[in-house]
N, C-alpha and C positions, 0 to 999 in steps of 0.2 A: 871366815874361809869360804871361798866360792865353791859351789858344787855343781856338777853337770848331770843332766838327765836327757834321755832321748825319747821324744814322743813323735809318733807319726799320726797325722790327723786326717780326717776326711773333711773336704772343703765344704763345710756347712756354715756359711756366714749368717750371723744373727744380727739383724738390724731392725729397729722399730721406730715408729714416729714419736713415741712417748718417752720410753726409757733412755734411748740413745740418740745421739745427734745425727746418726747416719741412717738412711733409708734405702731400701731396694724397691723399685717400682717396676713391675713387669710391663713390657711394651709389646706384648705378643698379639694383641687383637687390633683389627681395623687398619690393615695396611693396604694401600692401593698398589697394584702390581701390574706391570706390563713387560713384554719382551722388547728388546731394542733400547736405543738411547731415548727415543720419544715415541709416543703413540697417540692416535686419536682417542677421544673419550670412549668410543664404542669398544675399544680393545683393552681398556683398563678394568680390572676385576678386583674385588675386595677379597683379601685372604687373611687368614690368621696363621701365626707361627706356632710350631715349626712348619716349614713349607719348602718343597722342592718343585721346580717346574718340570722335572723329568719323571714324575710319578706315573705318567701315562706312556710317554714315548721312549723311556729308557729301559723297559723291562722285558721286552719280547723280541730281542734279536735285531732291533733297528740300530745299525751302526751309525746312522745319521741322526741319532737323538740330539736334541738341541744343545749345542755347546756354544754359548755366546753371552752377550750382555743382557741383563734384565734389571729393572728398576723397582725398588720398594720405597714407598713414601707414605708419610702420615704427618698429621698436625701434632705439634708438641707445645703444650701450654704449661708454662712454668709459673706457679703461683707467686704473687708479689712477696709473700713472707719468706721466700727463698733468697731474698736479697742478702748478699754476703756469703751465701753458701757456694760450695763447689759442686759442679754437676758433671758426671761422667756417664758415657754410654758404654755398656759392656755387651759385646756381640759374642755369643757362645761359639759360633762357627759360621763362616760364610765361604761357600765353595765357588771359586778358588781365590779370586782377587776381588777385594772390596774397597770401594771409595766412599767415604762418608762426607755428606754436605749438609750444612745448615743454611737455609735461605739462599741456596746456590753458592755459598762460600765453601771452598774445599777445606776439610778438617784434617783428614789423614787417609792413607792407603794401607791396607794389610794384605800380605801375599802369603797364602797358605790356607787350605780349605778345612783343616781339622782341629785347629786350636783357637782359643778365644783371643779377643783383643779388646782393648779399652781405649776410648778417645775422650779426652777432656773437652767438654762443650762450654765451660764456664764463660769464656770470652766471646762466644757466639750467640748466647742466649740472653735475653733481657727479662728478668722476673716481671710478671704481670702482662707479658706480651706473648702472643702466639707466634710460633715459628714453624717452618717446614723442615722436617728431617727426611733426608733421602740417603739410601744406601744402594749404590749401583754395584751389582755383583756380576762377575763373569766367570764361567767355567770353561772358557775357551782354552784349548791346549796351548801351552807356552813352554819354551825350552829352558826357562830359568826359574820355574817353580816346581817343586816336587809334589806329586809324582809326575814324571814326564809321560809314563805309560804304566799299564798294569792290567792284569787279568780280572778287572772289576770295573764297574761303571763309576764315572765321576759325576755324581748327581749335583746339579747346581742349585743354589738357593740359600736362604737363611733357615737352615734346617735344625737348629738347636735353640732358637729363641734369643730374645734381646731384653736387656734390663737397663733401667736408669738408676744410677747410684748418686745419692745426694749426701754430701758430707760437709763438715766444718772446714775452714781454711787449713787448719792443721789436722791431718788425718793419717791413718795407716795407708800407705801408698797403694792404690789399686792399679796403677799404670805400669808397674814393674813387670813387664812381660805378661800382663793380665793375671798375675798371681794374687794370692790373698795378702801379700805383703808381710807374711809371717812364716818363718821357716824353723823347723825343729830338726836337729841333727842328733841322732842317738849313737852313743858309743858305749863300749864295755857292758853290753847288756848280758845278763845271765839271770838265773832264778834267784840269785842273791841280791843283785843290785843293777841299776842302770843309770847312766849319765846322760843328761840332756842339755844341749845348747839351744837357747831360744833367741832368734834374731828377728827384730821388728824394724821395718823400713818406714820411716815417717816422711811426710810430704807437707810442704807449706808453700802457698803461692804468693800471698801478699804480706804475710806477717812472719816473724821469726818464731822459733820454737822455745823461747825462754819460758820457764815456768812449767815445762812439760815433764811428766813422769810416765813410765810404762810399768804396769804391774802384770805379773803372770801368776795364774792360779791353776793348780792341778787338782781335779776332783776324781774320786773313786765313787761312782754313782753320785750321791748328793753330799758325800763327805769330803770336806776340804783337806787335802793332804799336804800341799805346799803352797806357799805364797812368797813371792820375791818381788821387790820393787827396785827400779833403777831410774836415776835422773842423769846418768852418764850417756849423753848423746854424741855420737861421733860426727866428724866433719861431713860425712856422707849421709847424715841423718839416720844412722843405723844404731839401734840399741841392742846390746848383747847381754844376755843373762844366762846363768847356769844353775841347775839344781841337780840333786841326786835323789834317787828313790831306792828304798830298801825293799827287798822281797817283792818285786813287781809281779803282778798277775799277767802272764805272758799272753800275747795274741798267738794262738796256737792253731791256726788254720781252721778247717771245718770242725775240728773237734771242740774248740773253745775259742771263738773269735772275740776275746775279751777287749773291751774298749774303755779307756778313761776319757775324761773331758778336760781339754785345755782351754783356758780363757785368757786372752790378752786384752788389757784395758789401758787406754790412753787417757790421761787427765791433764788438764791445763789449769793452773791456779786452783787445784782441788776439784775442778768440775770435770766429769767424764765427757769426753768428746768423741770417742770412737772405741770399738772393740771388735774382736773376733772370738767366736766360740767354735771349737772343732773337736772331733773325737780322735782319740789317740790310741795306738796299739804298740806295745813294746814286743820286739822279737829279734832273734838273731838267726843267722843262716849261713850255710856255705855249701860248696859242692866239692866232691873228691873225684879224681879221675878214675879210681877203681871202685869206690863204694857208692857213688851217686850223690843225691841231694839230701841235705839235712836241714830240718827246721827245729830250732831250739835244742840242738844237740841230738835229735832223734832222726833216724832215716825216714825220709818223706818223699817217696817217688811221686813226681808230679804227673798225674794222669789227667789229661785234659783234652780240650777241643779248640780249634780255631773258630773265631766268630767274626763275621762281617756285620756291620751295621746296615742291614739291607733286608727288606721284607716286602711281601706282596702288598700292593695298594699304597703303602707308605713310602716305598723306596728307602731313602735315608732319613726321612722326617719322622723320627720316633717320638712317641710320648713316653712318660715314665712307666706306664703300665706295659708298654711293649718291651722295655728293658727287663721289667719284672718277669714277664712271661718267659723271655729267653732264659733268664737265670733260673727260674723254677724248673724248666725242662733240663737245663744243664745239670742242676743239682739232683734232679730225679734220676738221671743216668749214673750219678755217683762221682762226677768229676770233682777234683780238689783244686783245679787250676784252669785258667782260660788264657789263651793267646788272643789278644785283641788286635787282630791283623787288619790291614797292613798300614795302619795310620792311627793317630790318637782318636779315641772314641769318647763318648759323652762322660762328663763329670759324674753324672748320676750312676753310671755303671761302676765307677771306682768307689763311690760312697756305699753302694749296696754290696759290693764285693768285700769291702772292709767289714761290714756287719755280718756277712754270711761266711767269712773266713776263706774265701776263694783267692788263691794266689793269682796275681795278674802279671802277664808279660805284655808290656806296652811298647810301642815302637813308632818311629817316624816313617814317612812314606818314601824312603830311599829304596826304590823298587826297580829291579831289572836294569834299566839303562842308566849309564853315567855319561854325562857330557862335561868336558873340562872347560866350563864356563865360569868365570869368577862370580857372576851373579847367581848361578845355580849353587855353587859352593856356599855362598853367603846365605842363600835361602835354606839349605840343609842345616847350617849352623843355627839359623834363627828358629827353625822348627824344632830342633833338638832342645834349644834353650827354653822355648815355650812349653814343650812337653814336660821337661823336668821341673821347671819352676812352678808351673801351674798345678802339678800333681805331686810335689815334693813330699807332702805330709801324709800320703795315704799308706797305711800299713800293708795293704794288700799288694802293693807294687814292690817287687823284690829285684826287678831287672829293668834295664833300659835297652830296648832293641834298637840297633843302629842300621841294619840293612836286611834286605830280603832278596835273594837270588840276583844280586848285582853281578853282571857278567862282563866279560872282556870281548864281546862280539864286535864292539866298536874299537877304534884305535885308542881311545882314551881309557887308560887303566883306572879302575876305581880304588886301588889299594891305598894311594896317598890319602884320599878323602876318608876312607874307612878308618885309617890310623888316626887322622886328625879328629874325627868324631869321637873315637874311643878316648882320646886324651881330654877332649872337652867335657864329655860326660863325667869322667872321674874328677875333673876340676870342679864342676858344678855340684857334684854329689859324690863324695868319697865313701858314702855309707852303703852304696848298692853296687851290684855287679852289672857288667855290660855283656851283651850277647849279640849274635848275628844268626841269621838263617841262610844257609847256603845250599846250592844244588850242584856244586862242582868242587874240584880240587884246585885250590888257589891259595896264595900266601895269606890273604886276609882271613882265612879260616882260623888262623892262629893269633889274630890281633886281640880279640875280645876275651873277657874272662871266661865266658862259656861259649860253646858253639853247638848249633843244632843243624840238622840236615833235612831237606825236603826230598823224600825218596818214595817212588811209586812202583816198586817192583810188583809185578802181577797185574798192573793196570796199563801203564805205558810200556808194554813189552816185558820181557823176562818172566820169571816165575816168583811166587811168594817166597820160596826158599832162598832166593838171592838176597833178600833183605838181611837175614841173619849172617850169611856169608860176607856180605859187603860190610856190615857193622863190625864184624870181627877183624876183617882186614884193615879197616880204617883205624880201629882201636889199637891194633898191633903196630901200625905205621906211626901213630901219634899217641903213645901211651900217656903223655903229659897233658893232653887236652881233656877238658871236661865236656863230654859229648852227649848229645841228646838227639831225638827225632822230632823235628818241628812240624812236619807234614807227612802224612801218608793217607791214602784213601782211594776210593773207586766210585764211579757213578752208578746211580740206580734210579729207575723210575718205578713208582709203586703201581703203575698201570701196565707195566711190562713184566710178565711172569713167564718162567720157563720151567718145564718138568725135567730138564736135563742140564747138566753143568757144563757150560762151554764159555771160554774166555771171549768176551765181546771186543769189538773194535772201539777204542776210546773215542775216536772221532766219528763213529757211526751213529745211527739213529736208534739202535737196539741196545738198551742198557738194562737188562733184566735184573730184578732185585736180588735174585739168589746168588749172582756172582759177587755182588757187594758183600753179602753176608759171609760167603765162603772166604773172600779176600780178607775180611777183618778177623775171622777166626784164625786163619793161618798166620797172619801177621802178628796177632797178639800172642800166639803160642811162642813166637820167637822173641818178641820184645820183652815179655814178662820175665824171661829167664836170664836176662842180661842186666844184672844189678848195677853195673857201672854206668848205665844210661841215667842221666839226671832227670830226663823228661821224655814223654811221648804225647804229642798233640795230634789228634785226628783232624784230617781235612775232609769234611768241615762239619760243624754242628748243623747248619741249616743250608739248604739250597740257596743260591744267590744269583744275581744278574751279572752277566759278562757278555756284553753286546756282540762281541766278535765270535762267540762260540756257535758252532753249527753241529750240535751233537745231541743225543738223547731225544726225548719226545717233545721238548720245547726249545725253540731257537733262542739263543741269547741267554741260556741258563746253564750254570754249573750245577750239576745234579749230584755232586758227591756228598751232599748233606745227609746226616742221619735223621733229619726231620725235614718235611717239605717246606717250600718257600713260604706258604701261608701258616705254618706252625700247626697244621691240623692233623697230620699223619706222621706217626713215628715209624720209621722203617725197621725191618727185622734186626739190622745191625745195632740199632739203638738198644734193643732189649738184650742183645748179646753182651754189650758193655755194661748194661745195668746189672746183669747177672754176675759180672766180675768185679764191678766197682762199687755197687750199692749193696751193702750187707744188711741194711736196716729194713728196707721195704721188701718183705718176703713175697716171692711170686714164682710162677712158672709161665713160660710163654712158648707157644707152638710156632715154629718157623714155617714160612711158606703158606700161611693161612689164606693169603690173598689169591693164591692159585686155586680157585674153587673148581673150575672145570678141568678134570683130570683125564689124561689120555693113556696113562700107563697103569695097568692093573697091579703090578708089583712096585712098591715105593719104599724108600727109606724115609722114616719120620724123625725129625729132629726137633728138640726143644731146648730151652735155656732155663736154668734153675739156680737161684741163690739160696734155695731152701732144702737142699738135699735131694735124695732119690725120689722118683715119681713113677706112677703106674700109667700105662697107656691102655685106654679102652676105645674100641671102635664098635659103634652100634651096641654098646653094652657088653661086648666080649672083651675079656682082658688079654693083653699081649705081653704081660709081664712088667716088672719094675726094673728100671735102669738107674745107675748111679751117675752123677756128674763126673766128667773127665777133668783133666787139669785146667781146662778153661770153662768149666761149668756147662758143658754141652752134654745132653742126653740123646742117644740114638737107638732107634729100633730099625734094624736093617731087614730088607726083604719082606715087608709086610704086604699081604695081599688084600686089596680093597674089595668090597662088595659092589656088585652092579648097582648103579643108581646112587642114592644118597648115603653118605658115610658121615656119621657124627663122630668126630675125633675128640677125645677127652684125655687130658694129661692132668693128674692130680696127685697130691700127697696130703699129709695131715695138716699142712698150713694153708694151702691154696690150690687153685685149679685153673685151667684154661681150656677152651673148647672152640671148635669151628666145624664147618660142614664142607666136605668135598663131594663133588658129584662125578661119578665115573660113568661115561657113556658106554653103550653096548658095543661100540666099535673101538676097541682098544688093543694095545699091544702089551705083551709082557715086558 
């Protein structure tokens, strides 16, 4: 009797030169790079990957940052003992259109800047002979590749690295939309049992697949739980197996991100020729229009942030430690979810989110403008297929995002395409939910399983109180919809401080930090009380580049982040959310501490605490103890500062915080 299990794995391919017939060879060092189709020797520079050519010109408000063709090239020597092997090139991402050449022979083109692609080089390489590998990449704007536009920069380059894969003639197919070639679909998951279907795609170039068998093994730590073998290979070279697991230890978000290990082994005539090893998490989830989101049957409100893959000095060319730093900051704040906006992000992020228990909202770059062009439609379909199939097995991913703020400003309506993408996502992966992020009232808001809205009441006009009123009206108008908030936020520069509270102009150059703090306090008061919301994602975790923006203290910068672009300074609003979302790391924090030079003698002092009541002292004098309110804010109103230096201290039995404010002699009450 066949049994089914469902595993979701993190894409961690295990290849080695000794044990297995397949190898992964990094090709990140020693590339010759130049702009344009060709260049004199004096303009060719040596670079290592990851690399973007816009790290200098795309960060500081230059709307003419270079968007065109560049060339990466390097020698590629294939050892003679690779005779009879198959050789594949895997590019993790190339922004936006990439053409691959071997010795000036065209191999393939890939269109889309955020997903991986694989080219088979076997017929173009001669073992024992040196060849020239070229990848010509262009980030020039084109109307048939998504995104056509967006409020973020399109950094060109090979910004996620390149690998060479070496395999036997018969292997697990690495070319199927650059996926792992192995897919796990889980159904009927509960605390008592889980069913899993394991699909393996085989590939053979010169020989047939007679004598092949595929084995699947499930490990709990080092203990083998299940082993199943199949020799039944379909006409499409697909092998399907099913297992069942009793009493699975569930992947339970940040509380317990438990992972199993799944191993798929391919043998031919008894000899192992290929394998995949991946981590697996079992979980089940749903959303309710009145009760919000549930993970493993328990209410699990998704409190998270939006995150662009963009940072100072690196632009989009992240190293693994950059992703780790971002995740550390996000988890310090207490998030349990991340919206990886507005495009597929690095595989490493998904792997780490699997391990850390962070829920991932991932999406394709169907952003803002829709053009009714068959080639653009096909590109959207391609990018959705690549997003889903390359990341199919990650337990952290619970949703496929299909669009963000697609509008009807042009004559071409986006509704047909949104509906088609929704159907395609469900066909490719029936085990997950679909979602969209909208900023308007339109029919496509009801197409996806979940819908969330980008709303900035209190920043782009209106008042903070309008957020709650709008949410209630929308919920009453569409009680059947599972509704969340995908973006809300306000700009802030840590070098701009004000001693009074006044709403700034969003497109102006004055973005004082205290308004962002006030904005988030008032918004969270409203969001936290509406249990029917399945999510709330702050815009944004980190400041990021947007070349067309002319606001705040730095041109070309969206400063709505809770952390600065260089990841060095956490803004006050960061600590506000930490007080509400992180109950493990006990602390108190004084808001407004960067406003050192004070002009008002009488002030209101505000602090955030996740550790209960705290006492205020100024120059050693006590001003009493305050308890946190419903959003963990402590306030001492009408405090009179001393002339000159004031040492401000807030403390309780667990922790303390302090700063120094200086009141000049020429002040006002």
